[in-house]
PAZAPA-4460 file (N, C-alpha, C; in steps of 0.05 Angstrom, whole numbers, plus 32768, in hexadecimal, padded with zeros to 4 digits):
% residues 242
    n_x    n_y    n_z   ca_x   ca_y   ca_z    c_x    c_y    c_z   seq   type   mol
   7E09   81D0   7FF2   7E1E   81B5   7FF3   7E3C   81B2   8004     1      M     A
   7E3F   819E   8013   7E4F   819A   8027   7E73   819B   8012     2      A     A
   7E86   81A3   801C   7EA4   819A   8008   7EA2   8178   8006     3      T     A
   7E94   816C   8018   7E9D   8152   8018   7E81   8141   7FFE     4      D     A
   7E70   8149   7FFF   7E55   814A   7FF1   7E6A   814F   7FCB     5      E     A
   7E6B   8168   7FD0   7E73   8174   7FB9   7E88   815D   7FAA     6      L     A
   7EA2   815C   7FBC   7EB1   8147   7FAF   7EA1   811F   7FAD     7      W     A
   7E91   811C   7FBB   7E87   80FF   7FB1   7E70   8106   7F9C     8      E     A
   7E59   811C   7F96   7E56   8123   7F84   7E60   8125   7F61     9      T     A
   7E7C   812A   7F5D   7E8C   8136   7F4C   7EA4   8129   7F54    10      H     A
   7EAC   810D   7F5C   7EBF   80FF   7F58   7EBF   80F6   7F2D    11      A     A
   7EAA   80F5   7F2C   7EB1   80F4   7F12   7EAF   8106   7F01    12      G     A
   7EB9   8118   7F09   7EC4   8133   7EF4   7EE3   812D   7EF6    13      W     A
   7EE9   8128   7F19   7F11   811D   7F0D   7F14   8103   7F01    14      W     A
   7F09   80E6   7F09   7F0E   80CD   7EFF   7F0D   80CF   7EDC    15      I     A
   7EFE   80E2   7ECF   7EFA   80E3   7EBF   7F12   80E9   7EA8    16      D     A
   7F17   8106   7EB2   7F1D   8123   7EA9   7F44   8128   7EB0    17      G     A
   7F3F   810F   7EC3   7F68   8118   7ED2   7F73   80F4   7EDB    18      F     A
   7F63   80DA   7ED3   7F76   80C2   7ED7   7F7A   80B5   7EC1    19      T     A
   7F7C   80A6   7EBD   7F7A   8091   7EA5   7F88   8099   7E88    20      D     A
   7F9E   80B0   7E94   7FA9   80BF   7E6E   7F95   80D2   7E63    21      G     A
   7F78   80D7   7E70   7F76   80EC   7E6F   7F7C   8110   7E71    22      A     A
   7F91   810F   7E81   7F97   8130   7E81   7FBE   812E   7E72    23      D     A
   7FC1   813B   7E69   7FDB   814B   7E66   7FEC   8148   7E7A    24      P     A
   7FE4   8157   7E8E   7FEE   815E   7EA5   8002   8142   7EB5    25      E     A
   7FE6   8137   7EBC   7FF2   811E   7ED1   8005   8113   7EC0    26      Y     A
   7FFE   8104   7E9F   8011   80F2   7E8F   8026   80FC   7E8B    27      E     A
   8029   811B   7E81   8043   8122   7E82   8052   812A   7E95    28      E     A
   8045   8132   7EA7   805C   8144   7EC4   8055   8138   7EDA    29      Q     A
   803C   8138   7EED   8041   8128   7EFB   8040   8112   7F05    30      I     A
   8039   80FB   7EED   8044   80DF   7EF1   8067   80DC   7EF2    31      M     A
   8072   80EA   7ED9   807D   80DF   7ED6   8094   80F4   7EE9    32      P     A
   8095   8101   7EFE   80A0   8110   7F1B   8099   80FD   7F27    33      L     A
   8084   80FC   7F29   8076   80D8   7F46   8091   80C8   7F46    34      A     A
   808A   80C5   7F29   809D   80AB   7F27   80B4   80A5   7F33    35      A     A
   80C5   80C8   7F2C   80E3   80C4   7F31   80DD   80CA   7F55    36      V     A
   80D2   80D7   7F58   80C9   80E4   7F78   80C6   80C7   7F8B    37      E     A
   80BC   80BC   7F7F   80AF   8099   7F95   80CF   8085   7F90    38      L     A
   80DA   8084   7F81   80E6   8075   7F74   80F4   8064   7F8C    39      A     A
   80F1   804B   7F95   8109   8039   7FAA   80EE   803E   7FC0    40      G     A
   80DC   8051   7FC2   80D3   8047   7FDD   80BC   802F   7FDE    41      A     A
   80B7   8019   7FF3   80B8   800F   7FF4   8094   8009   8005    42      Q     A
   808F   8017   801A   8070   801E   802A   8066   8042   8026    43      R     A
   8057   8045   8012   804A   8057   800B   8031   8064   8015    44      V     A
   802D   8073   801A   8015   8079   802B   8006   8098   800B    45      L     A
   7FEE   8096   7FF7   7FE6   80A3   7FEA   7FD5   80A7   7FF5    46      D     A
   7FD0   80CE   800D   7FC4   80D0   8013   7FA8   80E7   7FF4    47      V     A
   7F99   80E1   7FFB   7F86   80ED   7FEC   7F86   80E7   7FC6    48      G     A
   7F8C   80CA   7FC9   7F97   80B6   7FB5   7F82   80B9   7FA4    49      C     A
   7F61   80C5   7FA2   7F58   80C2   7F8F   7F54   80A7   7F8B    50      G     A
   7F4D   80A7   7F67   7F43   8086   7F59   7F62   8083   7F5C    51      E     A
   7F7F   8089   7F64   7F87   8078   7F78   7F9D   8070   7F55    52      G     A
   7FA3   8087   7F50   7FBC   8089   7F2D   7FD5   808A   7F3A    53      Q     A
   7FDD   809F   7F53   7FF9   809B   7F57   8002   807D   7F77    54      V     A
   7FEB   8079   7F7C   7FE3   805F   7F82   7FF7   8046   7F82    55      S     A
   7FE1   8046   7F60   7FF5   802F   7F52   8007   8037   7F47    56      R     A
   8010   8046   7F3B   802A   8053   7F39   8049   8047   7F49    57      L     A
   8043   804B   7F66   8047   8045   7F72   8056   8025   7F6F    58      A     A
   803E   801C   7F79   8040   7FFF   7F7C   804A   7FF2   7F5B    59      A     A
   804A   800A   7F3F   8057   7FE9   7F38   807D   7FFB   7F2E    60      R     A
   807E   8003   7F46   8098   8019   7F47   80A1   8002   7F54    61      L     A
   8097   7FED   7F67   80A6   7FD7   7F6F   809E   7FDE   7F96    62      G     A
   8094   7FEB   7F9C   808B   7FF4   7FC0   807C   7FD8   7FD0    63      A     A
   8083   7FCA   7FE0   8079   7FBC   7FE0   805C   7FBA   7FED    64      T     A
   805A   7FD9   7FF9   803B   7FDB   8007   8034   7FFF   7FFC    65      T     A
   8013   7FFB   7FF4   800F   8018   7FE2   7FFC   8010   7FFC    66      V     A
   7FEE   802A   8001   7FD7   802E   800A   7FCC   804C   7FFE    67      I     A
   7FB4   804E   7FF9   7FB6   8061   7FE9   7F96   8073   7FFF    68      G     A
   7F90   8085   8005   7F72   8087   8015   7F6F   809E   800B    69      L     A
   7F51   80A5   800F   7F48   80BA   7FFD   7F2D   80BA   800E    70      D     A
   7F1B   80CD   801B   7F09   80D6   8026   7EEB   80D2   800C    71      P     A
   7EEF   80D4   8001   7ED6   80D0   7FE4   7ED5   80B3   7FD3    72      T     A
   7EBE   80AF   7FE0   7EB6   808B   7FDE   7EB8   8083   7FCD    73      R     A
   7EA8   8092   7FAB   7EA9   8095   7F93   7ECA   8092   7F89    74      N     A
   7ED9   809E   7F9B   7EED   8092   7F8E   7F01   8085   7F94    75      Q     A
   7EFD   8085   7FAF   7F01   8061   7FC1   7EF9   8047   7FA1    76      V     A
   7ED8   804B   7FA4   7ECA   8035   7F98   7ED8   8034   7F7F    77      N     A
   7EE5   804D   7F74   7EED   8047   7F54   7F11   803B   7F52    78      V     A
   7F24   8041   7F70   7F36   803E   7F71   7F42   8019   7F76    79      A     A
   7F2B   800C   7F82   7F22   7FEF   7F85   7F20   7FE3   7F73    80      V     A
   7F0F   7FE5   7F68   7F10   7FE1   7F48   7F20   7FDD   7F31    81      E     A
   7F35   7FFD   7F37   7F45   7FFF   7F1E   7F60   7FE5   7F29    82      R     A
   7F5E   7FEE   7F49   7F77   7FD2   7F51   7F94   7FE2   7F49    83      G     A
   7F98   7FC8   7F43   7FBC   7FC9   7F3E   7FCB   7FC8   7F5B    84      G     A
   7FC4   7FB5   7F69   7FD6   7FB3   7F83   7FD6   7FCC   7F9A    85      G     A
   7FD1   7FD8   7FA0   7FC9   7FEF   7FB4   7FAF   7FDD   7FB9    86      P     A
   7FB6   7FE2   7FDD   7FA5   7FEF   7FF2   7F8A   8004   7FE9    87      Q     A
   7F7B   8006   7FF2   7F64   801C   7FEC   7F4D   8021   8004    88      F     A
   7F63   8035   8019   7F4B   8038   8030   7F35   8050   802A    89      L     A
   7F27   805E   8034   7F12   8078   803C   7F21   8079   8052    90      R     A
   7F2C   8096   804C   7F2B   80A7   8064   7F34   80C1   8063    91      G     A
   7F3C   80D1   8076   7F44   80E9   806B   7F66   80F4   807A    92      G     A
   7F77   810D   806D   7F8C   810E   8079   7F8F   8118   8097    93      A     A
   7F81   8120   80A4   7F7B   8129   80BB   7F79   8113   80CE    94      G     A
   7F76   80FD   80CE   7F76   80E4   80E6   7F7F   80C5   80CF    95      A     A
   7F9D   80C6   80CB   7FA4   80B7   80B4   7F9E   809A   80CB    96      L     A
   7F99   808C   80CA   7F8F   806E   80DA   7FA9   805E   80D6    97      P     A
   7FBE   8065   80D8   7FE0   805B   80E0   7FEA   805C   80EF    98      F     A
   7FF7   8046   80F8   800E   8052   8113   8022   8060   810A    99      P     A
   802B   806A   811E   804A   8081   8118   805E   806A   8102   100      D     A
   806E   807E   80F4   807C   806E   80DD   807A   8058   80D5   101      A     A
   8062   8066   80CF   805F   8047   80B9   8063   804B   8095   102      S     A
   806B   8062   809A   8064   8060   8073   8089   806B   8074   103      F     A
   8097   8065   8061   80B3   8078   8050   80B5   8085   803D   104      D     A
   8095   8087   8035   808D   8099   8029   806D   80A1   8022   105      A     A
   8063   80BE   8024   8054   80BF   8026   804C   80CF   8004   106      V     A
   8037   80D7   7FF0   802D   80E2   7FE9   8015   80E6   7FE6   107      V     A
   8017   810E   7FDC   7FFA   8114   7FD9   7FFE   8124   7FBA   108      A     A
   7FEC   8122   7FAE   7FF1   8129   7F8F   7FD1   8139   7F8E   109      C     A
   7FDD   8157   7F97   7FC4   8172   7F84   7FA6   816D   7FA5   110      L     A
   7FB7   8163   7FBB   7F9E   8161   7FD0   7F9B   8179   7FE5   111      V     A
   7FB0   8186   7FE9   7FB0   8186   8008   7FA3   81A7   7FF9   112      F     A
   7FA0   81B6   7FDE   7F92   81CA   7FE0   7F72   81CB   7FE7   113      E     A
   7F6A   81B4   7FEE   7F50   81AB   7FF5   7F49   819E   800B   114      H     A
   7F5F   81A7   801D   7F63   81A9   8040   7F62   81B0   8049   115      I     A
   7F4A   81B1   805C   7F4B   81CF   8072   7F5D   81D0   808B   116      R     A
   7F60   81B8   809C   7F71   81BC   80AA   7F90   81AC   809F   117      D     A
   7FA0   81C3   8094   7FB2   81BA   807F   7FBE   81AF   809D   118      V     A
   7FBF   81C3   80BD   7FDB   81BC   80C9   7FCE   8197   80CB   119      D     A
   7FBD   818D   80D3   7FC3   8179   80E2   7FC7   816C   80D7   120      N     A
   7FB9   816D   80B0   7FC0   815C   809F   7FE1   8155   8099   121      A     A
   7FE4   816F   80A1   800B   8165   809E   8018   815F   80B3   122      I     A
   8012   816A   80C9   801B   8158   80E6   8011   8133   80E3   123      A     A
   7FFB   8129   80D6   7FF8   8108   80D4   8005   810A   80C4   124      E     A
   8016   8119   80AA   8025   8109   808C   803B   8103   80AD   125      V     A
   804D   8114   80AF   8064   8116   80C5   805C   80FB   80D5   126      A     A
   804D   80F9   80E6   8049   80E4   80F4   804A   80C9   80ED   127      R     A
   803F   80C4   80D4   803E   80AD   80C8   8055   809D   80B2   128      V     A
   806A   80B5   80B8   808C   80B0   80A9   8096   80AF   80B9   129      L     A
   80AB   8095   80A9   80B6   8091   80C1   80D6   80AC   80BB   130      E     A
   80E6   80A0   80D0   80FE   80C1   80DA   8110   80B7   80B7   131      P     A
   810F   80CB   80A0   811A   80CD   808F   810F   80C0   807C   132      G     A
   80FE   80BB   807D   80E3   80BF   8063   80D8   80D6   804C   133      G     A
   80D1   80C9   803B   80D1   80E1   802D   80AE   80EB   8029   134      R     A
   80A6   810B   802E   8087   810D   8027   8088   811F   8007   135      F     A
   8078   810E   7FF4   8087   8116   7FD0   805B   8126   7FD7   136      C     A
   805E   814C   7FD2   8058   8155   7FD4   804A   8167   7FBD   137      F     A
   8036   8168   7FA9   8031   8168   7F95   8011   8181   7FA1   138      F     A
   8011   8191   7F87   7FFD   81B5   7F90   7FFC   81B9   7F7B   139      L     A
   7FE9   81C5   7F76   7FDC   81D7   7F5E   7FF0   81F5   7F71   140      N     A
   8000   81FF   7F59   800F   8218   7F67   8003   8222   7F70   141      H     A
   8001   822D   7F8C   7FFA   824A   7F99   7FF4   8262   7F89   142      P     A
   800E   8262   7F75   8011   8282   7F65   7FF3   827B   7F54   143      L     A
   7FE0   8262   7F50   7FD5   8267   7F45   7FB9   825A   7F4F   144      L     A
   7FBC   8255   7F66   7F9C   8252   7F69   7F97   8271   7F81   145      Q     A
   7FA6   827F   7F78   7F89   829B   7F86   7F71   829E   7F8A   146      T     A
   7F65   829F   7F91   7F4A   82AB   7F8D   7F50   82C0   7F80   147      P     A
   7F33   82C4   7F5E   7F38   82C9   7F53   7F48   82D2   7F41   148      N     A
   7F5B   82BF   7F3C   7F6B   82BF   7F2B   7F5E   82AE   7F08   149      S     A
   7F6A   82B9   7EFF   7F61   82AA   7EDD   7F6D   82BD   7EC5   150      G     A
   7F6D   82AA   7EB1   7F61   82B9   7E96   7F59   82CD   7E8B   151      W     A
   7F6E   82F3   7E8B   7F5F   8300   7E8B   7F65   8308   7E66   152      I     A
   7F53   830A   7E5A   7F4B   8315   7E3B   7F48   832D   7E3F   153      D     A
   7F6A   833F   7E39   7F65   835D   7E3B   7F5E   8365   7E1A   154      D     A
   7F48   8377   7E1A   7F42   8386   7DFF   7F50   839B   7E07   155      Q     A
   7F53   839D   7E19   7F58   83C8   7E0F   7F71   83CE   7E08   156      V     A
   7F8A   83BA   7E11   7FA2   83B0   7E0A   7FA1   83B9   7DE8   157      L     A
   7FB8   83C4   7DD6   7FB7   83C5   7DC0   7FD7   83C5   7DBA   158      D     A
   7FDF   83A4   7DB3   7FC2   838A   7DAF   7FB4   8384   7DC7   159      P     A
   7FA7   8378   7DCE   7F98   8363   7DDB   7FAE   835B   7DE9   160      P     A
   7FA9   834C   7DFE   7FBD   8337   7E11   7FB1   8324   7E16   161      E     A
   7FAE   8312   7E1E   7FAB   82F7   7E31   7FBF   82F7   7E44   162      Q     A
   7FB6   82FD   7E62   7FCC   82F4   7E7A   7FBC   82E9   7E95   163      Y     A
   7FC6   82D2   7E9E   7FBE   82D1   7EB5   7FC1   82E2   7ECB   164      W     A
   7FA8   82E7   7EE1   7FA8   82FF   7EF7   7FB3   82EC   7F03   165      R     A
   7FC1   82F9   7F23   7FC5   82EF   7F2F   7FB0   82F6   7F40   166      I     A
   7FAA   82E2   7F5B   7F8C   82F2   7F70   7F9F   82FA   7F84   167      G     A
   7F98   82F6   7F97   7F9F   82FE   7FBA   7FB3   82F5   7FC2   168      P     A
   7FC8   82FA   7FBE   7FD4   82E3   7FC3   7FDC   82D0   7FE7   169      Y     A
   7FE4   82DC   7FEE   7FEA   82DD   800B   7FD4   82D9   8024   170      L     A
   7FB4   82E1   8011   7FA5   82DB   8023   7F92   82BF   8024   171      I     A
   7F97   82AE   8034   7F8B   828C   803C   7F74   8292   8038   172      E     A
   7F62   8280   801A   7F50   8283   8023   7F41   8268   8007   173      D     A
   7F20   8263   8011   7F13   824D   8007   7F07   8250   7FF7   174      E     A
   7EFD   8247   7FDB   7EE8   824E   7FD0   7EE0   822D   7FB9   175      T     A
   7ECC   823A   7FAF   7EB5   8226   7FA8   7EBF   8225   7F82   176      I     A
   7EC8   8215   7F72   7ED3   8222   7F5E   7EB9   820D   7F44   177      E     A
   7EB7   821D   7F38   7EAD   8214   7F27   7EBA   820D   7F11   178      E     A
   7EC8   81F6   7F07   7EDE   81E7   7EF0   7ED0   81DE   7EE1   179      V     A
   7EC0   81DB   7ED7   7EAC   81DB   7EC2   7E88   81D5   7EC4   180      E     A
   7E7E   81E2   7EAA   7E6C   81DE   7EB8   7E57   81C9   7ECC   181      R     A
   7E4B   81D2   7EDB   7E34   81D0   7EFB   7E51   81BA   7F0C   182      D     A
   7E67   81C1   7F05   7E80   81B5   7F11   7E8D   81BE   7F26   183      V     A
   7E81   81C1   7F42   7E92   81CB   7F55   7EA6   81C1   7F6A   184      F     A
   7EAF   81D7   7F69   7EDA   81BD   7F7D   7ED9   81D9   7F93   185      I     A
   7EDB   81C5   7FAA   7EE7   81DC   7FBF   7F0E   81DA   7FBB   186      P     A
   7F12   81FE   7FBA   7F34   81F9   7FC8   7F31   820C   7FD7   187      F     A
   7F4D   8204   7FE1   7F55   8217   7FF3   7F70   8220   7FEF   188      I     A
   7F6E   8243   7FED   7F8C   823E   7FE9   7F9C   824D   8000   189      H     A
   7FB1   8248   7FFA   7FD5   824A   800F   7FE2   825D   8000   190      R     A
   7FEC   8273   8013   8012   8272   8006   8020   825E   8009   191      P     A
   8036   8261   7FFB   8047   8246   7FF2   8058   824C   8014   192      L     A
   8051   8263   8020   8065   8264   8035   8050   8251   8059   193      S     A
   8031   8257   8054   802A   8248   805C   8022   8228   8066   194      R     A
   8031   821D   804D   803C   8200   8053   804D   8205   804E   195      Y     A
   805C   820B   8045   8085   8201   8053   8087   8205   8066   196      I     A
   807D   8218   807F   807D   821D   809A   8070   8208   80A8   197      N     A
   8057   81F3   809C   804C   81EB   80AF   805C   81CE   80B5   198      A     A
   806E   81D0   808A   8078   81A9   808C   808E   81B9   80A3   199      L     A
   80A4   81C9   80A5   80B1   81D2   80B6   80AC   81BE   80D1   200      A     A
   8097   81D2   80DF   8085   81CF   80F6   8090   81AD   8102   201      D     A
   8089   81A4   80E8   8087   8181   80E9   809A   8175   80E6   202      N     A
   80BA   8185   80DC   80D8   8171   80E7   80C6   8166   80C6   203      G     A
   80C0   8171   80B3   80C0   816F   8091   80C4   8183   808F   204      L     A
   80E9   8179   8085   80F3   8197   8069   8100   818E   804F   205      L     A
   80FB   81AA   803F   80F7   81A4   801E   8112   81A2   8025   206      V     A
   8111   818D   800C   812B   8186   8002   8130   8186   7FDC   207      E     A
   8114   8188   7FD7   8116   818F   7FB8   80FB   81A5   7FB5   208      R     A
   80F4   81B9   7F9F   80E3   81C7   7F96   80E9   81BE   7F78   209      M     A
   80D1   81C4   7F70   80D4   81B1   7F4B   80B4   81CF   7F44   210      V     A
   80B1   81D3   7F35   809E   81F4   7F2F   80A4   81E2   7F0C   211      E     A
   809C   81DA   7F08   809F   81CD   7EE6   8094   81DF   7EC8   212      P     A
   809E   81EA   7EB4   8086   81F2   7EA2   8071   81DD   7E9B   213      A     A
   805C   81F3   7E9D   8043   81E1   7E8A   8051   81C2   7E78   214      P     A
   8046   81B0   7E6D   804B   81A2   7E5F   8045   81A7   7E49   215      P     A
   804F   819C   7E2F   803A   8195   7E17   8028   819C   7E0F   216      A     A
   801F   818A   7E1D   8000   8178   7E15   7FE9   8188   7E22   217      G     A
   7FFA   8196   7E37   7FDD   81AB   7E40   7FE2   81C3   7E34   218      F     A
   7FFA   81D0   7E2C   7FFB   81E9   7E1D   7FEA   81F1   7DF8   219      L     A
   7FF2   81C8   7DFD   7FDE   81C8   7DD7   7FBB   81CA   7DE8   220      A     A
   7FB6   81CF   7DFD   7F98   81CE   7DF3   7F8B   81DD   7DF4   221      L     A
   7F90   81FA   7DF3   7F88   820F   7DE8   7FA5   821F   7DE7   222      A     A
   7F9A   822F   7DCC   7FA8   8244   7DCA   7FB8   8257   7DE2   223      E     A
   7FAC   8263   7DF1   7FB0   827C   7E01   7FC5   826E   7E09   224      E     A
   7FC7   8249   7E16   7FD9   8240   7E2A   7FEF   824F   7E2D   225      Y     A
   7FFB   8249   7E0E   801D   8254   7E04   8020   8269   7E18   226      Q     A
   8012   8280   7E1B   8014   8299   7E28   8022   8294   7E47   227      A     A
   8010   827A   7E53   801D   827B   7E6D   8033   8263   7E66   228      A     A
   803A   8263   7E5D   8052   823F   7E4E   806B   8248   7E70   229      S     A
   806A   825D   7E6E   808B   8263   7E92   807C   8265   7E9F   230      T     A
   806D   825D   7EAB   805A   8261   7EC0   804F   8243   7ECE   231      I     A
   8056   8240   7EE2   804E   822D   7EE8   803E   821C   7EF4   232      P     A
   8030   820D   7EEB   8014   8204   7EF5   801B   81F3   7F14   233      R     A
   8029   81E4   7F15   802B   81D1   7F2B   8048   81D3   7F36   234      L     A
   804A   81CB   7F57   8054   81DC   7F66   805C   81B8   7F72   235      L     A
   8070   81AF   7F78   8080   8193   7F7A   8093   819C   7F95   236      Y     A
   8090   818F   7FB1   80A4   819A   7FC3   80AD   816F   7FD2   237      L     A
   80CB   816F   7FD5   80CF   8155   7FE0   80D6   815B   7FFB   238      R     A
   80D0   8154   8011   80D1   8156   802C   80D6   8145   8036   239      T     A
   80ED   8147   804D   80FC   8133   804D   80F2   8135   806A   240      R     A
   80EC   8112   807D   80E9   8115   809E   80FC   8115   80B3   241      R     A
   80FF   8132   80C6   8119   812F   80DD   8109   812D   80F9   242      F     A
***
């Protein structure tokens, strides 16, 4: 099944599990950070908006124009149903249907780890941002997104230990992950330097970087998660268009 078909097929997994208050990482960490970083923006583009929760947040913060863009029809249909002020469109990050310098803020929340043509997508973000505009860039932390990473239950050690194994971090690679039973989602791992250099090549310079500890609500989901309380799952970059 093609990756775009996977997203159409499994859109409900994302909508049911990560929106409308269902996910502690969004509720306790991502949405509060997005509220701080989008404050004062007037013309906001939400790239890969899904069902629109970040777009609706931008509208509540007082942005006069908010547009959410996503390639997945099922996500956009739910975004339109939920409303909240933004305009929602179907489209991809590689060909943003907007004139140059249309927005003073662009946000992408856990999106670029699913985009193959990262260079063109970042170039498009830079193109539609006005000079001085901000790009609010949320990623699953590349340290944890390496292929073959995961929890290890090591019963050989005495006493036994549970820890997170890091895969081949420096190798860029695409995998199809079974995120839960019979739900398959494509992920593309890239080292952080790959993103930083692509941003810089397009005049998007980093002015803030956040690697927060996992929030309390996530750590409470499973006893073994406490062992990872000092390992960030989220990476946030605020970049400025020059």
